[in-house]
C-alpha positions, 0 to 999 in steps of 0.5 A: 452268564458271561460275567466271569468271562470277559473275552466270551462276553466281548465276543458275544457282544461283537457278534450281535453288533456285527449283525446290526452293522450289516443289516443295512447292506446285507444283500449277497453279491453276485459279483464274487470277484469284487469280494476278492482282493485284486492283488494290485490295490491302489497304494499311497504314491511315492513322495518323490513321484511327479503328480503327472506320473501318479495319474498316468500310472494309477490310470493304467493300474485301474484299467488292468485290474478292472479288465481282469477282475470284472470285465473279463468274466462278467457281461456288462458288470457296470451296466451300460458303462464301458471299461473306458467309462469306469476308468475315467470316473475312478481315476485321479486327474491333473488339470492345468489352467485353461490358457485360452479362457484364462487369457480372455478373462476380465483382468479386473476379476480373479480368475484363479491365477496361482491357485491350486485345488485338491479334490478328495473323495469319500469312503468307497467313492471315486474322484467322480463324486467331485467332478461337478464341483470341479467343473463349476470351479473351473468355469469361475477360475479358469487359471487355476490348477486341479489335482484329483486324488484316488485314495488307496484301496479305492477304484479297483474292487471293494476287497482291496479296502481290507488291507488299508489304513487311514495313514495311507489315505493321509499320505495321499492327501499330503502328496496331492497338496505338496506336489503343486509347483512353486508357482502355486501361491494358495491351495484349497483342498475340497473334501467330500465325506471321509475326504473332508475328515482327511483334509481336516486331519491334514491341516491339523498336521504341524508340517502341513503346507503353509500355502493352505488358504481354506478348506471346503468340506461337503457332507463332512464325514467327521463321525459315523452315523451308526452308534455301533461304529466304535466296535469296528476296529475290533469287529474287523478281526472276526468279520470281513464285511459291513455289507455286501451290496451290489457292485454295479455302480460305475462310480463307487463300491457297493460293498463295505469292508469292515476294515475300511469302516474301522479305519474311518472310525480311527480317522475321525476320532479327533473330531469326535473327542475334541482333540482336533486343533483350532482351524484358523483358516476359512472353512466352508461346510455343506451338511444335510440334517437328515444325513444317514451316513455320518453325524451332522451334529458333529460337523456343527460342533466342529464348525462352531467350536473349532473354526476360528476364522472370521470367514466361515460359512455352513450350509445346513440343509434342513430336512425332517430331523431338527437340531436339538434345542440344547445344541449350540448353533453359532453365527454363519450357519445358513439354514436352507430348506431341503425339499424341492418339488420341481426336482422331486426332492424330499430332503438331502441325502449324504450321497447327493450334496456334491452332484448337480441335478443335470449330472449325466450319471446320478442326476435327475435324468441320470443313467444310474439310480440308487435303489439299494435300500430295498430288500425285494426285487419287486420294490427295487425294480419299481424304484428303478423304473418309476418315472415319478420316483422321489429322491431323498435320504433313507430316513424317509424309507419307512414312511414312503410307499414301497418302491417310490423312494430313490436315495438322492444322488444330486443336490437341488441347490447345487448351483446356489451352493457353488455360487456361495463357494465361489464367493467364499473362495474369493474372500479367502484368497483375499485374506490369505498371505502369499507364501513363497515356496523355494 
């Protein structure tokens, strides 16, 4: 009946689509302040600011916003996690070389001298999502320097993502990379989820820092999993939220602003349509075949078709969903079985690749369990308290006994993955030219 009225037809389609988009996170949130812009959203840092000042100023801003918007009016807004705890998890950081450990190292082995890492979290997440990766690398490379950034719109309240662009996020990556001093010879960005797309886009910029030696992409968010994601740049003008989940996770938002989803869609467009240029430096990827947040097959395509370096490696965590027979699977794709009976893990979720089973917050015995996929309070309570709940991705939900499946927030293969990443980095540095910065 809308054949002669394309505007009304489009609005009708958008209305239907937004209902589908919101279905996975439609729980109403009791934390009303989280759904109102703070008025003090994190923004991209000034290019002439020192990284130390960026960390100091952002940390102070986070504390002020969280105190005012969450802790002032709510009793334990993040459960047992205090204001100090939440700020520590969400704030950017700068870690200098550990001089004592560095000096005691084996002189015959690389200890990360003159090496800088930039760690970039994903959409709705915080820097904490890469803390275990950082700590493992710091043990192996005590002479390295680490910059952890906080993407604009993150860390405060979910509504602060209503007015942010992916260009703001890219500006922050550029700042994080280029704020290393001239003593740093090689820089390796490590990105989780949307962070992986951001470091890929940064490398594709013609003026990227020539000291880039490799890219590490974990659960790379190079395309959304949802087939309706293409609508988000239009839907954001008529709908504010993809979903309004509970916002009691100390390390990430529980609600997703439609604008954030739209900007992610725009950010990842070059990966989906093949416009991203060749990636001529070493690349390491770790991907779950069952990922329900992003499309793992797009990552496979980018890895096989765009990465030209001879030093490339993909860990493909094989779960329930198989690679289609007609899909090109190139060399250097290492298939690893997702299931791990000892850790009660059925498959790898998007949310778990970067975290260790021993993580005190999200690990096997961690303080926080992800049960937001359950609709009823009964099933959710069972999921939170069951001593033998299984861990996996949401594609297993339909076949699981209600209340027995937690979304996986740790990687049972974490130690092995970090060994492979460490070896990959050593080879990448050996291959990389030394660039002099004036």
